[in-house]
C-alpha positions in Angstrom: -103.6 -8.8 89.3 -102.5 -9.3 92.9 -103.9 -7.0 95.7 -102.6 -6.8 99.0 -104.1 -5.2 101.9 -102.4 -4.1 104.9 -103.8 -2.7 107.9 -101.7 -0.9 110.3 -101.4 1.9 113.1 -101.2 5.6 111.8 -97.9 7.3 112.7 -95.3 5.8 110.2 -93.3 8.2 107.8 -94.0 8.6 104.3 -90.5 7.1 103.5 -91.5 3.8 105.8 -94.8 3.2 103.8 -92.8 3.6 100.6 -90.4 1.0 101.6 -93.0 -1.5 102.5 -95.0 -1.2 99.3 -91.7 -1.6 97.6 -90.5 -4.7 99.5 -94.2 -6.3 99.6 -94.4 -5.7 96.0 -91.2 -7.4 95.2 -92.2 -10.4 97.4 -95.1 -10.7 95.3 -93.3 -10.4 92.1 -90.5 -12.6 93.2 -93.1 -15.4 94.3 -96.0 -15.2 91.9 -93.5 -14.5 88.7 -95.8 -11.2 87.8 -94.8 -7.9 86.7 -94.3 -5.2 89.1 -97.1 -3.1 87.6 -99.5 -5.7 88.1 -99.2 -5.4 91.8 -101.4 -3.5 94.2 -100.5 -2.6 97.8 -103.2 -1.0 99.8 -102.2 0.4 103.0 -105.0 0.9 105.8 -104.0 3.5 108.4 -106.1 3.0 111.6 -106.2 5.4 114.1 -105.2 4.5 117.5 -108.1 5.1 119.3 -109.8 2.8 116.9 -107.6 -0.1 117.2 -108.1 -2.2 120.1 -106.9 -5.4 122.1 -107.8 -7.0 125.3 -110.7 -4.4 125.4 -108.2 -1.3 125.6 -107.2 0.9 122.8 -103.9 1.5 121.6 -104.2 5.3 122.4 -105.1 4.2 126.2 -101.9 2.0 126.3 -99.8 4.8 125.3 -101.2 7.2 127.6 
């Protein structure tokens, strides 16, 4: 059973996340030859104040 973890910044719509899960699941089923029911996709949404690059948070960059 393939399990995929995806970390992304919060703020995407429900529809975008559903499409992401669908597309990632299809890529895994096509590549590994497993049934869609075997695929797990876990989205981990990170608040912008908890995401930093170069010593600055994404929340600070957005200001």
